[in-house]
C-alpha positions as CSV (number, residue, x, y, z in Angstrom):
1,X,0.0,0.0,0.0
2,X,1.1,3.5,-0.8
3,X,-0.2,6.5,1.2
4,X,0.3,9.9,-0.4
5,X,-0.2,13.3,1.2
6,X,-1.2,15.8,-1.5
7,X,-0.7,19.5,-0.8
8,X,-2.1,22.6,-2.5
9,X,-0.1,25.3,-0.9
10,X,-1.4,28.8,-0.1
11,X,-0.3,31.5,2.3
12,X,-3.9,31.8,3.7
13,X,-5.3,28.4,3.0
14,X,-3.3,25.2,2.4
15,X,-5.2,22.3,1.2
16,X,-4.2,18.7,2.1
17,X,-5.5,15.3,1.1
18,X,-4.2,11.9,2.1
19,X,-5.0,9.0,-0.3
20,X,-4.3,5.3,0.1
21,X,-3.6,3.2,-3.0
22,X,-4.6,-0.5,-2.7
23,X,-4.5,-3.0,-5.6
24,X,-7.4,-1.9,-7.9
25,X,-8.7,0.9,-5.7
26,X,-8.1,4.2,-4.0
27,X,-9.4,5.5,-0.7
28,X,-9.4,8.9,1.0
29,X,-7.9,8.8,4.4
30,X,-8.3,12.5,5.3
31,X,-8.6,15.8,3.6
32,X,-9.1,19.4,4.7
33,X,-7.5,22.8,4.9
34,X,-5.0,24.5,7.1
35,X,-6.3,28.1,7.5
36,X,-3.7,30.5,8.8
37,X,-5.2,33.2,11.0
38,X,-2.2,35.3,11.9
39,X,-1.6,38.8,10.6
40,X,2.2,38.3,10.6
41,X,3.4,36.5,7.5
42,X,6.2,34.6,9.4
43,X,3.5,33.4,11.9
44,X,1.4,32.1,9.0
45,X,4.4,30.2,7.7
46,X,4.8,28.6,11.1
47,X,1.1,27.6,11.1
48,X,1.5,26.0,7.7
49,X,4.6,24.1,8.8
50,X,3.0,22.9,12.0
51,X,-0.3,22.0,10.3
52,X,1.4,19.8,7.7
53,X,3.7,18.3,10.3
54,X,0.6,17.4,12.3
55,X,-1.1,15.8,9.3
56,X,2.1,13.7,8.7
57,X,2.2,12.6,12.3
58,X,-1.5,11.7,12.4
59,X,-1.8,9.9,9.1
60,X,1.7,8.6,8.4
61,X,1.9,9.1,4.6
62,X,4.8,7.4,2.8
63,X,5.2,10.1,0.2
64,X,4.3,13.8,-0.4
65,X,3.1,15.3,-3.6
66,X,2.9,19.1,-3.8
67,X,1.8,21.6,-6.5
68,X,4.6,23.8,-7.9
69,X,4.4,27.6,-7.8
70,X,3.1,29.0,-11.0
71,X,4.2,32.4,-12.3
72,X,2.0,35.2,-10.9
73,X,1.7,38.6,-12.5
74,X,2.1,40.0,-8.9
75,X,5.7,39.2,-7.8
76,X,4.9,39.7,-4.2
77,X,2.1,37.1,-4.3
78,X,4.4,34.6,-6.1
79,X,7.1,35.1,-3.4
80,X,4.6,34.5,-0.6
81,X,3.1,31.5,-2.3
82,X,6.7,30.1,-2.7
83,X,7.4,30.7,0.9
84,X,4.2,29.0,2.0
85,X,5.0,26.1,-0.3
86,X,8.5,25.9,1.3
87,X,6.9,25.8,4.8
88,X,4.6,23.0,3.7
89,X,7.5,21.0,2.2
90,X,9.5,21.4,5.4
91,X,6.6,20.1,7.4
92,X,6.8,16.9,5.5
93,X,10.5,16.4,5.0
94,X,11.0,16.9,8.8
95,X,9.6,13.3,8.9
96,X,12.0,12.2,6.2
97,X,9.4,11.7,3.5
98,X,10.2,12.0,-0.2
99,X,8.6,15.0,-1.9
100,X,7.4,15.0,-5.5
101,X,6.4,18.2,-7.3
102,X,3.8,18.7,-10.1
103,X,2.8,21.7,-12.1
104,X,-0.8,22.7,-11.8
105,X,-1.2,22.1,-15.6
106,X,0.2,18.6,-15.2
107,X,-2.3,17.8,-12.3
108,X,-5.2,19.1,-14.4
109,X,-4.1,17.1,-17.4
110,X,-3.7,13.9,-15.4
111,X,-7.2,14.2,-13.9
112,X,-9.3,15.9,-16.5
113,X,-7.3,15.4,-19.7
114,X,-7.1,19.1,-20.2
115,X,-4.3,21.3,-18.7
116,X,-6.5,24.4,-18.7
117,X,-9.4,22.7,-16.7
118,X,-11.3,24.8,-14.2
119,X,-11.1,24.1,-10.5
120,X,-14.7,22.8,-10.5
121,X,-13.9,20.3,-13.2
122,X,-10.9,19.0,-11.2
123,X,-13.1,18.8,-8.1
124,X,-15.7,16.8,-10.0
125,X,-13.1,14.3,-11.3
126,X,-11.6,13.9,-7.8
127,X,-15.1,13.1,-6.4
128,X,-15.6,10.5,-9.2
129,X,-12.2,8.9,-9.1
130,X,-12.3,8.6,-5.3
131,X,-16.1,7.9,-5.0
132,X,-16.2,10.7,-2.5
133,X,-19.6,11.8,-1.4
134,X,-18.8,14.3,1.4
135,X,-18.7,18.1,0.8
136,X,-15.3,19.1,-0.5
137,X,-13.7,22.5,-0.6
138,X,-11.7,23.5,-3.7
139,X,-8.5,23.6,-1.7
140,X,-8.9,20.1,-0.4
141,X,-10.0,18.8,-3.8
142,X,-6.9,20.4,-5.4
143,X,-4.7,18.7,-2.8
144,X,-6.4,15.3,-3.5
145,X,-5.9,16.0,-7.2
146,X,-2.1,16.4,-6.6
147,X,-2.1,13.1,-4.7
148,X,-4.0,11.4,-7.5
149,X,-1.7,12.9,-10.1
150,X,1.3,11.4,-8.2
151,X,-0.3,8.0,-7.9
152,X,-1.1,8.1,-11.6
153,X,2.6,8.9,-12.4
154,X,3.7,6.1,-10.1
155,X,1.4,3.6,-11.8
156,X,2.7,4.6,-15.2
157,X,6.3,4.3,-14.0
158,X,5.7,0.8,-12.7
159,X,4.0,-0.3,-16.0
160,X,6.9,1.1,-18.0
161,X,9.4,-0.8,-15.7
162,X,7.5,-4.0,-16.2
163,X,7.4,-3.6,-20.0
164,X,11.1,-2.8,-20.0
165,X,11.8,-5.9,-18.0
166,X,9.7,-8.1,-20.3
167,X,11.6,-7.0,-23.4
168,X,15.0,-8.1,-22.0
């Protein structure tokens, strides 16, 4: 079994989703949001770090998948998002977990088949692929999407290794 923590970083709201992969099926272990409430940006970074660290301690994922920062028109926003992403990564690597990074376009392409898909389309596919019936925020669904993207890439890698091994 593989357990992946998917992270959708944000300086105010960081989404997380933990997904288990069993042979032939996927299951949501937990999902939600870390909402920072501090006015001080360094304090918000601490809250993100601690929130992810707590999710890792509670749910014991074996790997982390996180969305990469995309270029913003506003440089200040991009820098803050990058720092929030760094805090989230540190919350996971503190436990010695491997981190895998995916561009937002790559996540959308893996789930919806279209790199320019809307957040609601991604959320819809997440609910279908995971047979998830509970209410789901966009931040949590984005995090689950990152985890699913990673699992999809892992499955493809395993298939390719099997094919390469068969041809020898």
